[in-house]
Structures are given as structure tokens and as C-alpha cells.
Backbone as CSV, one residue per row, in Angstrom:
resi,resn,N_x,N_y,N_z,CA_x,CA_y,CA_z,C_x,C_y,C_z
1,MET,86.346,46.196,48.154,85.108,46.913,47.927,84.186,46.903,49.283
2,THR,83.612,47.841,49.756,82.726,47.722,50.884,81.354,47.536,50.504
3,GLU,80.614,46.990,51.367,79.269,46.576,51.247,78.376,47.861,51.452
4,PRO,77.206,47.891,50.948,76.338,49.029,51.183,75.873,49.154,52.730
5,HIS,75.671,50.125,53.156,75.399,50.384,54.505,73.842,50.734,54.639
6,ASP,73.311,50.365,55.639,71.874,50.657,55.935,71.926,51.978,56.796
7,HIS,71.493,53.047,56.075,71.440,54.279,56.859,70.015,54.735,57.355
8,SER,69.166,53.684,57.465,67.820,54.000,57.951,67.696,54.307,59.367
9,THR,68.863,53.842,60.246,68.873,54.036,61.481,69.966,54.958,61.871
10,ALA,69.897,55.549,63.074,71.042,56.449,63.451,72.262,55.520,63.964
11,PRO,73.443,55.951,63.679,74.635,55.266,64.000,74.666,54.980,65.597
12,GLY,75.308,54.016,65.956,75.510,53.751,67.483,76.065,54.852,68.245
13,TYR,76.797,55.627,67.787,77.370,56.804,68.433,76.543,58.022,68.611
14,SER,75.368,58.084,67.909,74.479,59.274,67.967,74.262,59.761,69.299
15,ALA,73.969,59.024,70.275,73.594,59.156,71.683,74.807,60.201,72.364
16,ARG,76.084,59.892,71.861,77.183,60.416,72.507,77.836,61.406,71.437
17,ARG,77.139,61.765,70.537,77.770,62.686,69.393,78.607,63.829,69.970
18,ASP,78.013,64.634,70.920,78.615,65.822,71.345,80.003,65.362,72.159
19,SER,79.818,64.462,72.938,81.083,63.975,73.566,82.179,63.503,72.712
20,HIS,81.859,62.871,71.654,82.704,62.519,70.702,83.242,63.613,69.936
21,LEU,82.468,64.435,69.551,83.006,65.863,68.882,84.054,66.480,69.745
22,LYS,83.678,66.612,71.027,84.494,67.406,71.895,85.836,66.565,72.108
23,ARG,85.817,65.191,72.101,86.999,64.463,72.165,87.865,64.708,71.023
24,LEU,87.187,64.552,69.624,88.099,64.735,68.441,88.610,66.037,68.321
25,ARG,87.942,67.123,68.806,88.488,68.513,68.913,89.600,68.703,69.719
26,ARG,89.627,67.825,70.769,90.884,67.764,71.762,92.029,67.125,70.885
27,ILE,91.701,66.083,70.204,92.953,65.238,69.483,93.228,66.302,68.324
28,GLU,92.288,67.011,67.704,92.693,68.003,66.650,93.653,69.050,67.305
29,GLY,93.408,69.417,68.429,94.245,70.290,69.191,95.738,69.742,69.367
30,GLN,95.712,68.474,69.923,97.075,67.906,69.934,97.849,67.798,68.651
31,VAL,97.103,67.681,67.604,97.878,67.626,66.242,98.290,68.916,65.933
32,ARG,97.429,69.958,66.029,97.965,71.390,65.862,99.101,71.602,66.830
33,GLY,99.087,71.223,67.999,100.267,71.277,68.775,101.596,70.660,68.321
34,LEU,101.145,69.474,67.633,102.489,68.810,66.907,103.136,69.817,65.836
35,GLN,102.155,70.267,65.231,102.621,71.215,63.981,103.400,72.345,64.722
36,ARG,102.966,72.924,65.693,103.673,74.142,66.274,104.985,73.535,66.719
37,MET,104.976,72.446,67.478,106.410,71.935,67.974,107.286,71.889,66.849
38,VAL,106.868,71.242,65.538,107.796,71.195,64.501,108.262,72.543,63.966
39,GLU,107.347,73.427,63.888,107.568,74.816,63.326,108.659,75.464,64.285
40,GLU,108.523,75.102,65.634,109.383,75.782,66.561,110.555,74.897,66.811
41,ASP,110.874,73.835,66.057,112.051,73.129,66.061,112.342,72.516,67.609
42,LYS,111.241,72.066,68.053,111.342,71.207,69.413,112.142,70.135,69.127
43,TYR,112.615,69.523,70.499,113.419,68.352,70.539,112.627,67.275,70.081
44,CYS,113.252,66.286,69.223,112.636,65.237,68.645,111.891,64.231,69.498
45,ILE,112.628,64.003,70.631,111.833,63.202,71.500,110.660,63.733,72.082
46,ASP,110.594,64.914,72.307,109.428,65.660,72.726,108.377,65.673,71.801
47,VAL,108.518,65.709,70.519,107.642,65.710,69.423,107.118,64.219,69.394
48,LEU,108.040,63.209,69.367,107.682,61.825,69.408,106.612,61.462,70.672
49,THR,106.944,62.089,71.811,106.062,61.887,72.991,104.739,62.300,72.763
50,GLN,104.444,63.457,72.080,103.383,63.926,71.828,102.600,63.267,70.579
51,VAL,103.395,62.757,69.634,102.826,61.828,68.574,102.156,60.579,69.288
52,SER,102.859,60.158,70.252,102.327,58.829,70.947,101.109,59.096,71.760
53,ALA,100.951,60.407,72.181,99.746,60.771,73.084,98.639,60.920,72.086
54,ALA,98.880,61.571,70.805,97.862,61.692,70.054,97.372,60.438,69.459
55,THR,98.277,59.457,69.164,97.871,58.171,68.574,97.225,57.351,69.655
56,LYS,97.553,57.370,70.846,96.763,56.779,71.743,95.352,57.303,71.985
57,ALA,95.278,58.649,72.037,93.882,59.259,72.118,92.994,58.716,70.856
58,LEU,93.524,58.628,69.806,92.793,58.246,68.582,92.452,56.621,68.631
59,GLN,93.354,55.993,69.283,93.115,54.535,69.235,91.903,54.301,70.494
60,ALA,91.988,55.232,71.355,90.985,55.061,72.531,89.558,55.392,71.983
61,PHE,89.641,56.598,71.126,88.347,56.939,70.566,87.956,55.735,69.566
62,SER,88.810,55.210,68.781,88.396,54.141,67.794,87.790,52.884,68.644
63,LEU,88.442,52.560,69.701,87.863,51.300,70.469,86.603,51.792,71.055
64,GLU,86.352,52.839,71.511,84.993,53.301,72.162,83.909,53.339,70.943
65,LEU,84.306,53.907,69.942,83.385,53.850,68.618,83.050,52.424,68.335
66,LEU,84.115,51.585,68.261,83.853,50.206,67.868,82.965,49.432,68.839
67,ASP,83.149,49.700,70.147,82.205,49.046,71.159,80.839,49.646,70.935
68,GLU,80.750,50.885,70.466,79.296,51.397,70.334,78.651,50.810,69.000
69,HIS,79.411,50.570,68.102,78.912,49.867,66.689,78.576,48.505,67.067
70,LEU,79.470,47.738,67.846,78.927,46.381,68.155,77.744,46.245,69.080
71,GLY,77.743,47.244,69.991,76.520,47.093,70.911,75.248,47.614,70.295
72,HIS,75.343,48.375,69.315,74.006,49.065,68.670,73.876,48.479,67.324
73,CYS,74.753,48.785,66.357,74.445,48.414,65.032,74.486,46.802,64.601
74,VAL,75.551,46.279,65.406,75.524,44.742,65.078,74.538,43.934,65.817
75,VAL,74.270,44.402,67.031,73.222,43.668,67.867,72.039,44.030,67.131
76,GLU,71.701,45.164,66.570,70.363,45.460,66.063,70.247,44.550,64.820
77,ALA,71.364,44.540,63.847,71.388,43.665,62.661,71.148,42.272,62.975
78,ALA,71.674,41.688,64.099,71.574,40.264,64.515,70.129,40.020,65.022
79,ALA,69.709,41.051,65.469,68.103,40.745,65.945,67.277,40.673,64.777
80,LYS,67.478,41.358,63.828,66.760,41.331,62.374,67.002,40.095,61.719
81,GLY,68.298,39.524,61.829,68.737,38.457,61.067,68.981,38.614,59.645
82,GLY,69.169,37.628,58.920,69.431,37.678,57.583,70.783,38.158,57.132
83,ASP,70.856,38.517,55.838,72.283,38.881,55.317,72.929,40.030,56.222
84,GLU,72.053,40.960,56.526,72.518,42.108,57.177,73.318,41.891,58.400
85,ALA,73.021,40.911,59.095,73.719,40.610,60.414,75.004,40.028,60.036
86,GLN,75.108,39.312,58.915,76.630,38.835,58.540,77.356,40.033,57.964
87,VAL,76.772,40.886,57.264,77.415,42.067,56.771,78.043,42.963,57.933
88,LYS,77.247,43.089,58.887,77.643,43.851,60.160,78.777,43.289,60.877
89,VAL,78.740,41.880,60.875,79.726,41.242,61.522,81.089,41.272,60.798
90,ARG,81.127,41.105,59.540,82.195,41.215,58.530,82.926,42.713,58.652
91,GLU,81.945,43.528,58.511,82.445,45.088,58.713,83.265,45.298,60.111
92,ALA,82.566,44.747,61.200,83.246,45.004,62.556,84.593,44.108,62.444
93,SER,84.622,42.876,61.971,85.874,42.023,61.857,87.027,42.817,61.192
94,ALA,86.572,43.362,59.944,87.534,44.158,59.213,88.005,45.526,59.854
95,ALA,87.223,46.122,60.672,87.524,47.370,61.399,88.567,46.915,62.471
96,ILE,88.195,45.874,63.148,89.049,45.412,64.299,90.446,45.026,63.568
97,ALA,90.578,44.380,62.463,91.819,44.036,61.710,92.570,45.314,61.501
98,ARG,91.865,46.192,61.016,92.563,47.613,60.733,93.093,48.237,62.005
99,LEU,92.359,48.154,62.943,92.902,48.864,64.349,94.080,48.047,64.790
100,VAL,94.069,46.638,64.667,95.043,45.865,65.113,96.368,46.093,64.302
101,ARG,96.292,46.295,63.043,97.505,46.722,62.150,97.936,47.995,62.303
102,SER,97.043,48.797,62.875,97.655,50.364,62.908,98.518,50.520,64.018
């Protein structure tokens, strides 16, 4: 079960929202390209190469978002102190664990 989130402040990625959306649209295009490759019966290794590229793009996006979260949300919570700081650190640790397992 996840902890409640404080939505009173903008997320750490807000300043780069347009850039992030552009990047996600590129990744979405890569995934659509994968669908086309399968529809067109492309060679397995070629499809796998593109899967790897899309996976790396998502991982890079995840790491950037995590960095922004740590630099904004966690730092802000730590400055306030109290339980919120501990919650944000636990959330970040859990997110890192999910990324490492993926």
C-alpha cells in the first residue's frame, strides 16, 4: 500500500514538462514502430534490437525523473522535516528498487 502524497506543490518535473512529454512521444513512436515491425513480420533480431532501444529510452527517462524527484520533492520534504521527509525517502528507495529489478 502506498503512502498518501502531498499534492500541494508541483512535482519536480514540472519545469521540464514539455521536454518530458516530447521524449515520451518519441518513445511512444518507438513502440508503435515495434508494432509495425511485428505486423510486417520483420526479423526477430531486428525487433529485439528495437525493443532494447525503447527499453533504454524508458530507463533513461525514469532515471531523469528520479533525479528530479530527489532534487526537488525529497529535498523539499527534508527541509520541512518530520514524517514527510521519511515518506519521500521511502518512496524514492522503493522507486529505485523497482528500477533495479526491471
